[in-house]
C-alpha positions in Angstrom: 47.2 2.0 -122.0 48.2 2.8 -125.6 46.9 6.4 -125.3 48.5 6.8 -121.9 51.9 5.5 -123.0 51.8 7.5 -126.2 51.1 10.8 -124.3 53.8 10.0 -121.7 56.4 9.2 -124.4 55.7 12.5 -126.2 56.8 14.5 -123.2 60.4 13.7 -122.3 59.7 10.4 -120.5 61.8 8.9 -117.8 59.6 6.5 -115.9 56.0 5.2 -115.9 54.5 2.7 -113.5 50.8 1.8 -113.5 49.5 -0.3 -110.6 46.0 -1.7 -110.5 45.1 -3.6 -107.3 48.2 -5.6 -106.5 49.3 -6.0 -110.1 51.8 -3.9 -112.0 50.1 -3.3 -115.4 52.9 -1.3 -116.9 56.5 -0.4 -115.9 58.9 1.2 -118.3 61.9 3.6 -118.2 63.5 5.8 -120.8 65.6 8.8 -121.4 68.6 7.2 -119.8 66.6 6.6 -116.6 66.4 3.3 -114.7 64.3 1.7 -111.9 66.9 2.0 -109.2 67.7 5.7 -109.9 66.2 8.2 -107.4 64.4 11.2 -109.0 63.6 14.6 -107.5 60.0 14.9 -106.7 60.2 18.7 -106.6 56.8 20.0 -105.4 55.5 16.4 -105.3 57.2 16.5 -101.9 54.3 18.5 -100.6 52.0 15.5 -100.8 53.5 14.0 -97.6 52.4 16.8 -95.3 48.6 16.8 -95.7 48.2 13.1 -94.6 50.8 13.7 -91.8 48.8 16.7 -90.6 45.7 14.5 -90.4 47.6 11.9 -88.4 48.9 14.6 -86.1 45.4 15.9 -85.5 44.2 12.4 -84.7 47.0 12.0 -82.2 46.2 15.4 -80.5 49.4 17.0 -81.5 47.7 19.8 -83.4 44.3 20.9 -84.8 44.0 21.9 -88.5 41.9 24.9 -87.5 44.2 26.2 -84.8 46.0 29.4 -85.6 49.7 29.8 -86.2 49.5 32.3 -83.4 48.7 29.6 -80.9 52.3 28.4 -81.3 54.0 31.7 -82.2 53.0 34.8 -80.1 54.3 37.2 -82.8 51.5 35.9 -85.1 48.9 36.0 -82.3 49.7 39.7 -81.7 49.5 40.6 -85.4 45.9 41.8 -86.4 46.0 40.0 -89.7 48.4 37.1 -89.2 46.5 36.0 -86.1 43.7 34.7 -88.3 45.9 32.3 -90.3 45.2 28.6 -89.5 47.2 25.5 -90.2 44.5 24.6 -92.7 45.1 27.8 -94.5 48.8 27.0 -94.8 48.2 23.5 -96.1 45.6 24.6 -98.7 47.8 27.5 -99.8 45.1 30.0 -98.9 46.9 31.8 -96.0 47.3 35.0 -98.0 51.0 34.6 -98.7 52.3 35.6 -102.1 54.0 33.4 -104.7 57.5 32.3 -103.8 59.6 29.9 -101.8 60.0 27.3 -104.5 63.1 25.4 -105.7 66.3 27.0 -104.3 64.4 29.9 -102.8 62.7 27.9 -99.9 63.3 30.0 -96.8 64.3 28.6 -93.4 61.6 28.6 -90.7 62.5 31.9 -89.2 62.5 33.7 -92.5 59.2 32.0 -93.5 57.6 33.2 -90.2 58.7 36.8 -91.0 56.8 36.8 -94.3 54.1 39.5 -94.7 50.7 38.5 -95.9 49.5 39.8 -99.3 45.8 38.8 -99.0 43.3 38.2 -96.2 43.5 34.5 -95.1 41.1 32.3 -96.9 40.4 34.7 -99.8 42.8 33.5 -102.5 44.8 30.4 -103.5 48.4 31.2 -104.2 50.8 28.5 -105.1 54.2 28.5 -103.3 56.4 26.9 -100.7 56.5 29.5 -97.9 53.2 28.3 -96.3 54.6 24.7 -96.0 57.7 26.1 -94.2 55.5 28.0 -91.8 53.6 24.8 -91.1 57.0 23.1 -90.7 58.0 25.7 -88.1 54.7 25.0 -86.1 55.1 21.2 -86.4 58.8 21.4 -85.4 57.9 23.4 -82.3 55.2 20.9 -81.3 57.5 18.0 -81.8 60.3 19.4 -79.6 59.2 17.5 -76.5 59.3 14.3 -78.5 62.8 15.0 -79.8 61.6 14.6 -83.4 61.8 16.8 -86.5 58.9 17.0 -88.9 60.8 14.6 -91.2 61.4 12.1 -88.3 57.7 12.2 -87.5 56.9 11.6 -91.2 59.1 8.5 -91.3 57.7 7.2 -88.1 54.0 7.7 -88.8 53.8 7.0 -92.6 56.9 6.2 -94.6 58.4 3.3 -92.5 55.1 1.4 -92.4 54.5 2.0 -96.1 57.9 0.7 -97.1 58.9 4.0 -98.5 62.7 4.6 -98.6 63.7 8.2 -99.2 67.0 8.1 -101.2 67.9 11.7 -100.1 66.4 15.0 -99.0 68.2 18.2 -99.6 69.1 20.6 -96.8 68.7 24.3 -96.3 71.4 26.6 -95.1 70.6 26.0 -91.4 70.8 22.2 -91.8 67.0 21.6 -91.7 65.2 19.9 -94.5 62.5 21.8 -96.5 58.8 20.6 -96.5 57.6 21.9 -99.9 60.4 20.2 -102.0 63.7 18.4 -101.7 62.8 14.6 -101.6 64.4 12.1 -104.0 62.7 8.7 -104.5 62.8 5.9 -107.0 59.6 5.4 -109.0 58.8 2.2 -107.1 59.1 4.0 -103.7 56.8 6.7 -104.8 54.4 3.9 -105.9 54.6 2.5 -102.4 53.6 5.9 -101.0 50.7 6.0 -103.4 49.6 2.6 -102.2 49.6 3.9 -98.7 47.4 6.8 -99.6 45.1 4.5 -101.6 44.8 2.1 -98.6 44.2 4.9 -96.2 42.1 7.1 -98.5 39.2 7.3 -96.1 41.4 8.1 -93.2 43.0 10.9 -95.2 39.7 12.1 -96.7 40.2 15.6 -95.2 43.1 16.0 -97.6 40.9 15.6 -100.6 38.4 18.5 -100.0 38.9 21.7 -101.9 38.4 25.2 -100.7 36.2 28.0 -101.9 39.4 29.8 -103.1 40.4 26.7 -105.1 38.0 23.7 -105.3 40.7 21.7 -107.0 43.3 21.8 -104.2 43.0 20.1 -100.8 45.6 19.6 -98.1 48.7 19.5 -100.3 46.9 17.3 -102.9 45.4 18.3 -106.3 41.9 17.1 -107.0 40.3 15.6 -110.2 40.2 17.9 -113.2 37.3 17.7 -115.7 37.5 14.5 -117.7 39.3 12.5 -115.0 37.8 9.9 -112.7 36.0 12.1 -110.1 37.8 10.6 -107.2 41.3 11.0 -108.7 43.8 12.9 -106.6 47.4 13.6 -107.5 50.7 15.1 -106.4 52.5 17.3 -108.9 56.2 18.2 -109.3 57.9 20.5 -111.7 59.0 19.0 -115.0 56.2 16.5 -115.3 56.5 14.5 -112.0 53.3 12.9 -110.9 51.7 10.5 -108.4 48.1 9.7 -109.3 45.8 7.8 -106.9 42.4 6.7 -108.2 40.4 4.7 -105.5 37.5 3.8 -107.8 40.0 2.0 -110.1 42.2 0.7 -107.2 45.0 2.3 -109.2 48.3 4.1 -108.5 50.3 5.7 -111.3 53.8 7.2 -111.0 55.3 9.3 -113.8 58.7 10.9 -114.0 59.7 13.2 -116.8 62.5 15.6 -117.8 60.5 18.8 -118.4 58.4 19.7 -121.5 54.7 20.5 -121.8 53.3 17.5 -119.9 49.8 18.3 -118.6 48.1 16.3 -115.8 44.7 17.0 -117.2 45.5 15.5 -120.6 47.2 12.4 -119.0 44.3 11.8 -116.6 41.7 12.0 -119.4 43.6 9.3 -121.3 43.9 7.2 -118.1 40.2 7.5 -117.7 39.3 6.3 -121.2 
């Protein structure tokens, strides 16, 4: 833990919790931060949607390899867009260019109007627009149930996991974004990590890379060199992280305030 804590403290630390099994090995706060203060997850928010998509597939609400065009005819009638699947969206290989992060997340209609830059499946491009397109599909499928994607997330994962969302920012049309926007306390993000750890086999499809990027699954980053091979993690701007390591029965949450924090360097120290 000394190397782990030392690296964390060199990079604008705010919170660090290490859980092994049922035991909290380490919990500390700094930089004017406290345990009861919610923190923005930024793109760590993406980590909710891969597991939820797996649950939705199991419940027959959708199939990961169905096309966006199966829900939206304008995509079905487009010679390129008609090839895009929900799996492409969640693995960020749909062919959509960089963008749609932070304050530039588009509402569903604008996301659906986005043009493709590359053939689906050919290239990994990080961004928020694919998650918004997935949100549009999921919202349409949930209409009959009277639920939003975020309602469905709470009902199928968060409530049972004991995860309380402090807040979730809204877009101009009143909807909540999928790729970003959630605020949680460190302990609540630990609770989500415990859920992913306990249901790791159920969510196994989230932890399979693609040919375009072997280190990214369904909204989860996969183990870099030097880390435990089964490590998976959620990453948010400014050094936010949720690490889940099944072989060590461990969950680690880290909040920071920017700087040059690197997941690879932290995970190597965690694996020492």
